[in-house]
C-alpha positions as CSV (number, residue, x, y, z in Angstrom):
1,M,-171.7,-118.9,85.5
2,R,-168.4,-118.7,87.4
3,E,-168.2,-120.4,90.8
4,F,-165.4,-120.8,93.3
5,S,-165.3,-122.5,96.7
6,S,-162.7,-123.3,99.4
7,P,-162.8,-126.6,101.3
8,V,-163.9,-126.6,105.0
9,T,-160.9,-126.4,107.4
10,I,-162.7,-126.5,110.7
11,E,-165.3,-128.6,112.4
12,V,-168.7,-127.0,112.3
13,P,-169.8,-126.6,116.0
14,T,-172.6,-128.8,117.3
15,T,-172.6,-127.7,120.9
16,G,-171.8,-124.6,123.0
17,N,-172.1,-120.9,122.3
18,L,-170.0,-117.7,122.3
19,T,-169.8,-117.4,126.1
20,D,-167.6,-120.5,126.2
21,D,-164.6,-118.5,125.1
22,V,-164.9,-116.2,128.2
23,V,-165.2,-119.2,130.6
24,T,-162.3,-121.1,128.9
25,N,-160.0,-118.1,128.9
26,A,-160.6,-117.5,132.7
27,R,-160.1,-121.2,133.4
28,E,-157.0,-121.8,131.3
29,A,-155.3,-118.4,131.4
30,G,-157.0,-116.4,134.1
31,Q,-154.2,-113.9,134.5
32,Y,-153.7,-113.0,130.9
33,V,-154.6,-109.4,130.1
34,A,-157.8,-109.5,128.1
35,F,-158.5,-105.8,128.1
36,S,-156.9,-102.5,128.8
37,R,-159.4,-99.8,130.0
38,Q,-158.9,-96.1,129.8
39,G,-158.7,-94.5,133.2
40,P,-157.5,-91.3,134.9
41,E,-154.0,-92.7,135.1
42,G,-153.9,-94.3,131.6
43,W,-154.6,-97.8,130.5
44,Q,-155.7,-100.2,133.3
45,D,-155.4,-103.9,132.7
46,V,-158.4,-106.3,133.1
47,T,-157.5,-110.0,133.3
48,A,-159.6,-112.8,131.8
49,A,-160.6,-113.9,135.3
50,E,-161.7,-110.4,136.2
51,F,-163.7,-110.0,133.0
52,L,-165.5,-113.3,133.7
53,A,-166.4,-112.1,137.2
54,E,-167.8,-108.8,135.9
55,V,-169.8,-110.4,133.1
56,S,-171.3,-112.9,135.5
57,A,-172.3,-110.3,138.0
58,V,-174.0,-108.2,135.4
59,A,-175.7,-111.2,133.9
60,K,-177.1,-112.2,137.2
61,G,-178.6,-108.7,137.5
62,L,-180.3,-109.2,134.1
63,V,-181.7,-112.5,135.3
64,A,-182.9,-111.0,138.6
65,A,-184.6,-108.2,136.6
66,G,-186.7,-110.8,134.8
67,I,-184.9,-111.1,131.5
68,E,-185.7,-114.6,130.1
69,V,-184.0,-116.9,127.7
70,G,-184.4,-115.6,124.2
71,D,-185.5,-112.1,125.3
72,R,-184.0,-109.2,123.3
73,V,-181.9,-106.6,125.2
74,A,-180.8,-103.5,123.3
75,L,-177.4,-101.7,123.6
76,I,-177.1,-98.0,122.7
77,S,-173.5,-96.7,123.4
78,K,-170.3,-95.6,121.9
79,T,-167.4,-98.0,121.6
80,R,-166.3,-98.6,125.2
81,Y,-165.3,-101.4,127.5
82,E,-168.8,-101.6,129.0
83,W,-170.2,-102.3,125.6
84,T,-168.3,-105.6,125.3
85,L,-169.0,-106.4,129.0
86,L,-172.8,-106.0,128.5
87,D,-172.7,-107.9,125.2
88,Y,-171.4,-111.0,126.9
89,A,-173.5,-110.5,130.0
90,I,-176.6,-110.5,127.8
91,W,-175.5,-113.8,126.3
92,F,-174.6,-115.2,129.8
93,A,-178.2,-114.5,130.8
94,G,-179.4,-116.5,127.8
95,A,-180.7,-113.4,126.0
96,V,-180.2,-111.9,122.6
97,S,-178.3,-108.6,122.1
98,V,-179.7,-105.9,119.8
99,P,-177.0,-103.2,119.1
100,I,-178.2,-99.7,118.1
101,Y,-175.9,-97.0,116.9
102,E,-175.5,-94.3,119.5
103,T,-176.1,-91.7,116.9
104,S,-179.6,-93.0,116.0
105,S,-182.5,-90.7,116.2
106,A,-185.4,-91.2,118.5
107,S,-187.5,-92.5,115.6
108,Q,-184.8,-95.0,114.5
109,I,-184.4,-96.2,118.1
110,A,-188.2,-96.6,118.5
111,W,-188.4,-98.6,115.3
112,I,-185.7,-101.1,116.3
113,L,-187.0,-101.5,119.8
114,K,-190.5,-102.1,118.6
115,D,-189.6,-104.4,115.7
116,S,-187.3,-106.5,117.9
117,G,-189.7,-106.6,120.8
118,A,-186.9,-105.6,123.2
119,R,-187.5,-106.3,126.9
120,G,-184.7,-104.1,128.1
121,V,-182.3,-101.4,127.0
122,V,-178.9,-100.4,128.3
123,A,-178.2,-96.9,127.1
124,E,-175.0,-94.9,127.6
125,T,-176.1,-91.3,128.4
126,A,-179.1,-89.4,129.7
127,D,-179.6,-88.2,126.1
128,H,-179.9,-91.8,124.9
129,V,-182.4,-92.5,127.7
130,A,-184.4,-89.5,126.7
131,R,-184.6,-90.8,123.1
132,V,-185.9,-94.1,124.4
133,A,-188.4,-92.3,126.7
134,D,-189.8,-90.5,123.7
135,A,-191.1,-93.8,122.3
136,R,-191.8,-95.6,125.5
137,S,-195.6,-95.3,125.1
138,E,-195.3,-97.3,121.9
139,L,-193.2,-100.1,123.5
140,P,-195.4,-102.2,125.8
141,E,-192.8,-105.0,125.9
142,L,-190.0,-102.7,127.1
143,N,-189.8,-103.3,130.9
144,H,-186.3,-101.9,131.7
145,V,-184.1,-99.0,130.8
146,W,-180.7,-98.8,132.4
147,S,-178.0,-96.1,131.8
148,I,-174.2,-96.7,131.8
149,G,-173.8,-93.1,132.8
150,D,-176.0,-93.7,135.8
151,N,-174.0,-96.7,137.1
152,A,-175.9,-99.5,135.2
153,I,-173.1,-101.9,135.7
154,D,-173.1,-101.5,139.5
155,V,-176.9,-101.4,139.7
156,L,-177.2,-104.7,137.8
157,S,-174.4,-106.3,139.8
158,R,-176.1,-105.5,143.1
159,L,-179.5,-106.6,141.8
160,G,-178.2,-110.0,140.9
161,E,-176.4,-110.8,144.2
162,D,-179.0,-113.4,145.2
163,I,-178.7,-115.3,141.9
164,S,-176.6,-118.5,142.3
165,D,-173.7,-119.5,140.1
166,D,-175.6,-122.7,139.2
167,D,-178.7,-120.8,138.1
168,L,-176.5,-118.5,136.0
169,E,-174.7,-121.5,134.5
170,K,-178.0,-123.0,133.4
171,R,-178.8,-119.7,131.7
172,R,-175.4,-119.4,130.1
173,T,-175.5,-122.8,128.5
174,A,-179.2,-122.6,127.4
175,A,-178.3,-121.5,123.9
176,G,-176.8,-123.8,121.3
177,P,-175.1,-123.1,118.0
178,Q,-178.3,-122.7,116.1
179,D,-179.9,-120.3,118.6
180,L,-180.1,-116.6,118.0
181,A,-177.2,-114.6,119.3
182,T,-178.0,-111.1,118.1
183,L,-180.2,-109.0,115.9
184,I,-178.2,-106.5,113.9
185,Y,-180.2,-104.0,112.0
186,T,-179.1,-103.0,108.5
187,S,-178.1,-99.3,108.0
188,G,-181.3,-98.5,106.2
189,T,-179.7,-97.0,103.0
190,T,-182.6,-98.3,100.9
191,G,-185.4,-98.1,103.4
192,R,-186.4,-99.1,106.9
193,P,-183.7,-101.1,108.7
194,K,-184.2,-104.9,108.8
195,G,-183.1,-107.1,111.7
196,C,-180.5,-109.7,110.6
197,M,-180.8,-112.9,112.7
198,L,-177.3,-114.1,113.4
199,T,-176.8,-117.3,115.4
200,H,-174.0,-118.4,117.7
201,A,-173.0,-120.8,114.9
202,N,-172.7,-118.0,112.4
203,F,-170.1,-116.3,114.6
204,M,-168.5,-119.6,115.6
205,V,-168.0,-120.6,111.9
206,E,-166.9,-117.2,110.9
207,L,-164.3,-116.9,113.6
208,G,-163.3,-120.5,113.7
209,V,-162.1,-119.9,110.1
210,A,-160.9,-116.3,110.4
211,V,-158.8,-116.8,113.6
212,D,-157.2,-119.9,112.1
213,E,-156.5,-118.2,108.7
214,L,-155.3,-115.0,110.3
215,E,-153.3,-116.6,113.1
216,V,-150.3,-114.4,112.4
217,I,-152.5,-111.4,113.3
218,F,-154.7,-112.7,116.1
219,K,-152.1,-114.9,117.8
220,G,-148.9,-113.0,117.1
221,K,-146.6,-111.9,119.8
222,D,-148.3,-109.4,122.2
223,A,-151.3,-109.3,119.8
224,A,-153.5,-106.3,120.6
225,T,-156.1,-104.2,118.9
226,L,-157.7,-100.9,119.6
227,L,-161.4,-100.8,118.7
228,F,-162.7,-97.4,117.5
229,L,-165.4,-98.3,114.9
230,P,-169.0,-98.6,116.3
231,L,-169.5,-101.9,117.9
232,A,-173.1,-101.7,116.7
233,H,-171.7,-102.6,113.3
234,V,-171.0,-106.3,112.6
235,F,-167.5,-105.4,111.3
236,A,-166.2,-104.2,114.7
237,R,-168.3,-106.8,116.5
238,I,-166.6,-109.7,114.8
239,L,-163.2,-108.4,115.7
240,Q,-164.2,-108.0,119.3
241,I,-165.4,-111.6,119.5
242,G,-162.4,-112.9,117.5
243,A,-159.9,-111.1,119.8
244,I,-161.5,-112.6,122.9
245,K,-161.5,-116.1,121.2
246,A,-157.8,-115.7,120.2
247,R,-156.8,-114.0,123.6
248,A,-155.6,-110.8,121.9
249,R,-155.7,-107.8,124.2
250,I,-158.5,-105.3,123.4
251,G,-158.8,-101.6,124.0
252,H,-161.6,-99.2,123.2
253,T,-161.6,-95.6,122.3
254,P,-165.0,-93.9,121.8
255,D,-163.8,-90.6,120.4
256,T,-162.0,-90.6,117.1
257,K,-160.7,-87.1,117.8
258,N,-158.4,-88.7,120.3
259,L,-157.6,-91.6,118.0
260,L,-153.9,-90.8,117.3
261,P,-152.9,-90.2,120.9
262,D,-154.8,-93.4,121.9
263,L,-153.1,-95.4,119.2
264,Q,-149.7,-94.2,120.4
265,S,-150.3,-95.0,124.0
266,F,-152.1,-98.3,123.5
267,K,-149.7,-99.6,120.8
268,P,-151.9,-102.1,118.8
269,T,-150.4,-104.8,116.6
270,F,-153.4,-104.7,114.3
271,I,-156.4,-102.4,113.7
272,L,-159.7,-102.5,112.0
273,A,-160.9,-99.5,109.9
274,V,-163.0,-98.5,106.9
275,P,-161.3,-97.1,103.8
276,R,-162.1,-93.5,104.7
277,V,-159.8,-93.8,107.7
278,F,-156.9,-94.9,105.6
279,E,-157.6,-92.1,103.1
280,K,-157.7,-89.5,105.8
281,V,-154.4,-90.7,107.3
282,F,-152.7,-90.5,103.9
283,N,-154.3,-87.2,102.9
284,T,-153.5,-85.5,106.2
285,A,-149.9,-86.7,106.1
286,S,-149.6,-85.4,102.5
287,Q,-151.1,-82.0,103.4
288,N,-149.0,-81.6,106.5
289,A,-145.9,-82.4,104.5
290,A,-146.9,-79.8,101.9
291,A,-147.5,-77.2,104.6
292,D,-144.0,-77.8,106.0
293,G,-142.5,-77.4,102.6
294,K,-141.8,-81.1,102.3
295,G,-144.6,-81.9,99.9
296,K,-142.3,-83.1,97.1
297,I,-140.4,-85.4,99.5
298,F,-143.6,-87.0,100.7
299,D,-144.9,-87.4,97.1
300,R,-141.6,-89.2,96.2
301,A,-141.7,-91.3,99.3
302,A,-145.3,-92.3,98.5
303,A,-144.3,-93.2,94.9
304,V,-141.4,-95.4,96.1
305,A,-143.6,-97.2,98.7
306,I,-146.1,-98.0,95.9
307,A,-143.4,-99.2,93.6
308,Y,-141.8,-101.3,96.4
309,S,-145.1,-103.0,97.1
310,K,-145.8,-103.7,93.4
311,S,-142.3,-105.2,93.1
312,L,-143.1,-107.6,96.0
313,D,-145.9,-109.0,93.9
314,E,-143.5,-109.5,91.0
315,G,-141.1,-111.4,93.3
316,R,-138.2,-109.0,92.8
317,V,-137.5,-105.5,94.1
318,P,-135.0,-103.5,91.9
319,L,-131.9,-102.3,93.7
320,G,-132.7,-98.6,93.1
321,T,-136.2,-99.0,94.7
322,R,-134.7,-100.9,97.7
323,L,-132.2,-98.1,98.3
324,Q,-134.8,-95.3,98.1
325,H,-137.1,-97.4,100.2
326,A,-134.5,-97.7,102.9
327,V,-133.9,-93.9,103.0
328,F,-137.6,-93.1,103.1
329,S,-138.2,-95.7,105.8
330,K,-136.2,-93.4,108.2
331,L,-137.4,-90.1,106.8
332,V,-141.1,-90.7,106.3
333,Y,-142.5,-94.2,106.8
334,G,-141.2,-94.6,110.3
335,K,-143.0,-91.5,111.4
336,L,-146.3,-92.7,109.9
337,L,-146.0,-96.1,111.7
338,T,-145.1,-94.3,115.0
339,A,-148.3,-92.4,114.7
340,L,-150.1,-95.8,114.8
341,G,-148.3,-96.8,118.0
342,G,-145.1,-98.2,116.4
343,Q,-146.1,-101.8,116.6
344,C,-148.9,-102.1,114.1
345,E,-148.1,-104.4,111.2
346,Y,-151.5,-105.3,109.9
347,A,-154.8,-103.6,109.3
348,I,-158.1,-105.1,108.2
349,S,-160.2,-103.0,105.9
350,G,-163.8,-103.4,104.8
351,G,-167.1,-101.6,104.2
352,A,-166.0,-100.2,100.8
353,A,-163.2,-100.5,98.3
354,L,-159.8,-99.3,99.5
355,G,-158.2,-99.0,96.1
356,E,-155.0,-100.5,94.7
357,R,-153.0,-97.3,95.2
358,L,-153.6,-97.0,98.9
359,G,-153.2,-100.7,99.4
360,H,-149.8,-100.6,97.8
361,F,-148.8,-97.4,99.7
362,Y,-149.5,-98.9,103.1
363,R,-147.9,-102.2,102.4
364,G,-144.9,-100.3,101.1
365,I,-144.5,-98.4,104.3
366,G,-144.8,-101.5,106.4
367,L,-148.5,-101.8,107.2
368,T,-150.2,-104.6,105.3
369,V,-153.9,-103.8,104.8
370,L,-155.9,-106.9,104.3
371,E,-159.1,-106.0,102.3
372,G,-162.1,-108.2,102.8
373,Y,-165.8,-108.4,101.8
374,G,-168.9,-109.2,103.7
375,L,-172.3,-107.9,104.9
376,T,-174.3,-107.8,108.1
377,E,-176.2,-110.8,106.6
378,S,-173.0,-112.8,106.4
379,T,-171.7,-112.1,109.9
380,A,-169.0,-109.8,108.4
381,A,-166.4,-111.3,106.1
382,L,-167.1,-113.9,103.4
383,S,-163.7,-113.4,101.8
384,A,-160.5,-111.6,102.5
385,N,-156.9,-111.3,101.4
386,M,-154.6,-113.3,103.6
387,P,-151.0,-112.4,104.7
388,G,-149.7,-115.0,102.3
389,A,-152.2,-114.5,99.5
390,I,-152.8,-110.9,98.6
391,K,-154.0,-109.5,95.3
392,M,-154.4,-105.8,95.4
393,G,-157.7,-104.5,94.1
394,T,-159.5,-107.6,95.2
395,V,-161.3,-108.7,98.4
396,G,-159.5,-112.0,98.4
397,R,-160.8,-115.5,98.1
398,P,-163.8,-117.0,99.9
399,F,-163.1,-118.2,103.4
400,P,-162.7,-122.0,103.8
401,G,-166.2,-123.5,103.7
402,A,-167.7,-120.6,101.8
403,A,-168.5,-120.5,98.1
404,V,-169.0,-117.6,95.6
405,R,-171.0,-117.6,92.4
406,V,-171.4,-114.9,89.8
407,A,-175.0,-114.8,88.5
408,G,-175.9,-114.1,84.9
409,D,-176.4,-110.4,85.7
410,G,-173.1,-110.1,87.5
411,E,-174.5,-110.3,91.0
412,L,-172.3,-112.0,93.6
413,L,-174.0,-114.9,95.4
414,F,-172.6,-116.8,98.4
415,K,-173.1,-119.9,100.5
416,G,-171.4,-120.6,103.8
417,G,-171.9,-121.2,107.5
418,Q,-171.7,-117.5,108.3
419,V,-174.7,-116.6,106.1
420,F,-177.6,-115.5,108.3
421,R,-180.8,-117.3,109.1
422,G,-183.0,-114.5,107.6
423,Y,-184.6,-111.2,108.6
424,W,-186.5,-110.9,111.9
425,A,-190.3,-111.1,111.5
426,N,-189.9,-110.4,107.7
427,D,-190.5,-113.5,105.7
428,P,-190.9,-111.7,102.3
429,A,-187.5,-110.0,102.7
430,T,-185.9,-113.3,103.7
431,A,-187.3,-115.1,100.7
432,E,-186.1,-112.3,98.4
433,A,-182.5,-112.6,99.9
434,F,-182.0,-116.1,98.5
435,D,-182.3,-117.6,95.1
436,E,-184.0,-120.8,94.2
437,D,-180.8,-122.8,94.9
438,G,-180.3,-121.3,98.4
439,W,-177.5,-118.9,97.4
440,F,-177.5,-115.6,99.3
441,C,-178.0,-112.7,96.9
442,T,-175.6,-109.9,98.1
443,G,-176.9,-107.2,95.8
444,D,-173.3,-106.4,94.9
445,L,-171.8,-106.9,91.4
446,G,-168.5,-108.5,90.9
447,E,-166.0,-110.7,89.2
448,V,-164.1,-113.9,90.2
449,D,-160.8,-114.6,88.5
450,D,-159.3,-118.1,87.8
451,E,-157.5,-118.2,91.2
452,G,-160.8,-117.4,93.1
453,F,-160.0,-113.7,93.9
454,I,-163.1,-111.6,94.0
455,K,-163.4,-108.0,92.7
456,V,-166.5,-106.0,93.7
457,T,-167.5,-103.6,90.9
458,G,-170.6,-102.0,92.2
459,R,-174.0,-102.2,93.8
460,K,-176.8,-103.7,91.8
461,K,-179.5,-101.3,93.0
462,E,-177.2,-98.3,92.4
463,I,-176.5,-98.9,88.7
464,I,-177.1,-95.7,86.8
465,V,-178.6,-96.0,83.3
466,T,-178.1,-92.9,81.3
467,A,-180.5,-91.5,78.7
468,G,-178.3,-93.2,76.0
469,G,-178.7,-96.6,77.7
470,K,-175.2,-96.9,79.2
471,N,-175.0,-98.8,82.5
472,V,-172.7,-97.1,85.0
473,A,-171.5,-98.5,88.3
474,P,-171.0,-95.3,90.5
475,A,-168.8,-97.1,93.1
476,V,-165.8,-97.3,90.8
477,L,-165.8,-93.6,90.2
478,E,-166.7,-92.6,93.8
479,D,-164.1,-94.7,95.4
480,R,-161.3,-93.2,93.3
481,L,-162.6,-89.7,93.6
482,R,-162.9,-89.9,97.5
483,A,-159.2,-90.9,97.5
484,A,-158.2,-87.3,96.5
485,A,-157.0,-85.2,99.3
486,L,-159.4,-82.3,98.9
487,V,-162.5,-84.5,98.4
488,S,-164.5,-85.7,101.4
489,Q,-167.6,-87.2,99.8
490,C,-169.1,-87.5,96.4
491,M,-172.0,-89.0,94.6
492,V,-172.2,-89.9,90.9
493,V,-175.5,-89.1,89.2
494,G,-177.0,-89.4,85.8
495,D,-179.9,-91.9,85.9
496,G,-182.0,-91.1,82.8
497,R,-179.8,-88.1,82.0
498,P,-177.6,-87.4,78.9
499,F,-174.3,-87.9,80.7
500,V,-172.7,-88.8,84.1
501,G,-172.2,-86.0,86.6
502,A,-171.1,-85.8,90.2
503,L,-171.8,-83.8,93.4
504,V,-168.6,-83.2,95.4
505,T,-168.0,-82.0,99.0
506,I,-164.6,-80.7,100.2
507,D,-162.8,-82.1,103.2
508,P,-163.1,-79.4,105.9
509,E,-159.9,-80.5,107.6
510,V,-157.7,-80.5,104.5
511,F,-159.1,-77.4,102.8
512,P,-157.6,-74.8,105.2
513,V,-154.1,-76.2,104.6
514,W,-154.7,-76.1,100.8
515,A,-156.2,-72.6,101.0
516,Q,-153.2,-71.3,103.0
517,Q,-150.8,-72.8,100.4
518,H,-152.7,-71.1,97.6
519,G,-153.4,-67.8,99.2
520,K,-157.1,-68.4,99.3
521,S,-159.9,-67.9,101.8
522,P,-160.2,-70.7,104.3
523,D,-164.0,-70.6,103.9
524,I,-165.2,-73.4,101.6
525,A,-168.6,-71.7,100.9
526,A,-166.8,-68.6,99.8
527,S,-164.6,-70.6,97.4
528,L,-167.1,-72.6,95.4
529,T,-166.4,-70.7,92.2
530,D,-162.6,-70.4,92.8
531,P,-160.9,-71.5,89.5
532,D,-158.0,-73.1,91.4
533,L,-160.3,-75.2,93.6
534,H,-162.2,-76.3,90.5
535,A,-159.0,-77.2,88.7
536,A,-157.9,-79.3,91.7
537,V,-161.2,-81.2,91.8
538,Q,-161.1,-81.5,88.0
539,L,-157.7,-83.2,88.3
540,A,-159.2,-85.7,90.8
541,V,-162.1,-86.3,88.4
542,D,-159.8,-86.9,85.5
543,E,-157.9,-89.5,87.5
544,A,-161.1,-91.2,88.5
545,N,-162.3,-91.2,84.9
546,E,-159.2,-93.2,83.9
547,A,-160.9,-96.3,85.5
548,V,-163.9,-96.2,83.1
549,S,-164.8,-95.8,79.5
550,K,-165.5,-92.3,78.0
551,A,-169.3,-93.0,78.0
552,E,-169.1,-93.8,81.8
553,S,-166.9,-90.9,82.7
554,I,-167.9,-87.8,84.8
555,R,-168.5,-84.9,82.4
556,K,-169.5,-82.2,84.9
557,F,-169.4,-81.8,88.7
558,R,-170.7,-79.3,91.3
559,I,-168.9,-78.5,94.5
560,L,-171.2,-78.1,97.5
561,A,-170.7,-75.7,100.4
562,E,-171.3,-78.2,103.2
563,D,-169.8,-81.7,103.8
564,W,-172.2,-84.7,104.2
565,T,-172.2,-86.3,107.6
566,E,-174.0,-88.9,109.7
567,E,-175.4,-86.1,111.9
568,D,-177.3,-84.5,109.0
569,G,-178.7,-87.8,108.0
570,L,-176.8,-88.1,104.7
571,L,-174.4,-90.9,105.7
572,T,-175.0,-94.1,107.7
573,P,-172.9,-94.8,110.8
574,S,-170.6,-96.9,108.6
575,L,-170.2,-93.8,106.3
576,K,-172.2,-95.1,103.4
577,L,-174.2,-92.7,101.3
578,K,-178.0,-92.5,101.8
579,R,-178.4,-91.9,98.1
580,H,-182.2,-91.4,98.1
581,V,-181.8,-88.8,100.9
582,V,-178.9,-87.0,99.1
583,L,-180.9,-86.9,95.8
584,A,-183.9,-85.5,97.6
585,Q,-182.0,-82.8,99.4
586,F,-179.8,-81.8,96.5
587,R,-182.3,-82.2,93.6
588,D,-181.7,-78.6,92.5
589,E,-178.0,-79.1,92.4
590,V,-178.4,-82.2,90.3
591,D,-180.8,-80.4,87.9
592,A,-178.2,-77.6,87.6
593,L,-175.7,-80.0,86.2
594,Y,-177.9,-80.6,83.2
595,S,-179.4,-77.1,82.7
């Protein structure tokens, strides 16, 4: 049984809570720009002192409304400044925040509000309020519903005008490190969402280590990040709290359709994204270059960037590669970096495997993507590649103070101060999450090399066993297949079947460009039997199959007419497949693979 741990480099907190950062920032550097908010005239600065004043005013309103210490208050909203403001206001009032994805259905919202026993909800829009109202009769503990769109910030600020600073300070300091900070519900890919109990200490340990280890990112010159992933997800949440702790400027953009213009105007120095974002940026750039008749130039530039990055790992970049890299830096790479605002040097990736090819490509053009690994239950990252210690294809070493172990069946087990307390009101699930020695069972399969670098190879519950008894980890194939420009989503199947197959959806943004280049109809549904489209997907399948043995390779695939989205219930908000839902909805398509 392989095990690796890193020594503790910080003092584990024994007092205080997450609100201390906001108070300290205002006291020590009140005029530093903590946020930039989008307004009619562009980005408007918010200082640390102004943020503290706004948080305090809203928190007083929550206190005046009857929110008590330890009460749960839910947040349903897109990523925006008010989300962060309300998150801290809830903590200032001594309460516990319960984030809910703004795309959640009425039934999903009802379950989380009921399970958490929420006393209040702050929702973004009238539609969100309506979804809450649909379940109000089943929520006897829910006393308040406020709407951001209906001036919730002003309403709460006015409501709390009679609450004194001393009374608020007692509330703010009521929670200690071991007290509950938030309930974050799992995405529900394998059943009903479970509430992960994360304490103030979980975040304080995680960020005490992360900000220290990633100082070049969080505390670099003019450090700034633009948040666009859902703050209901622990991945974006941890970056929000870390940036406030490190005094890095934060911006929010709720609509990814405006992401590129927002990146260019905000000019972040680092960003957070899931692999699908990096895949889309690469594929879009590749297709646009092809449409302009510069496809071969882009392909060569990509190959040089990858070769340049690989040479960095070897400690020596050949002269020819250096010269080509310098040329493409002006012709290609600079334009890609400008699209990100021109100042972005680092990106943090998580949620799924990025892949070595993309990792090398981005580092080769001047954007170092640090891939990490973690879950909601571990307050985001347990491990990550660091600026000075990167091994492509891995998720880095365990953070200082954390330890990883590979169980006999290949499951990754962890210990560390960021590992959660357990699931809310669900003792059986909590007991199941830990082994007899107290190690957290991640459910992921992986390997740990001699230097402590971790490689995730699949999901334990997703292992496919073919009729011939071959165990297949679908993630390896799916991650590589999704990296193809034409492919949007895919799911490997074959459990109990004679061979491995796959369902594939086509990227609706890339396909029209491809269709124009090949003289085809831009209608995906009308092109399902097109031999050139099949050949293009087959090429991507062949490349994915290079990562596995012949017995594990995809033998047949079917192209579907419609893409899978969060809106149709086939993807989670963090873009993970809901496998059981996909299998149920496309059972006939799967059967057709084997008929």
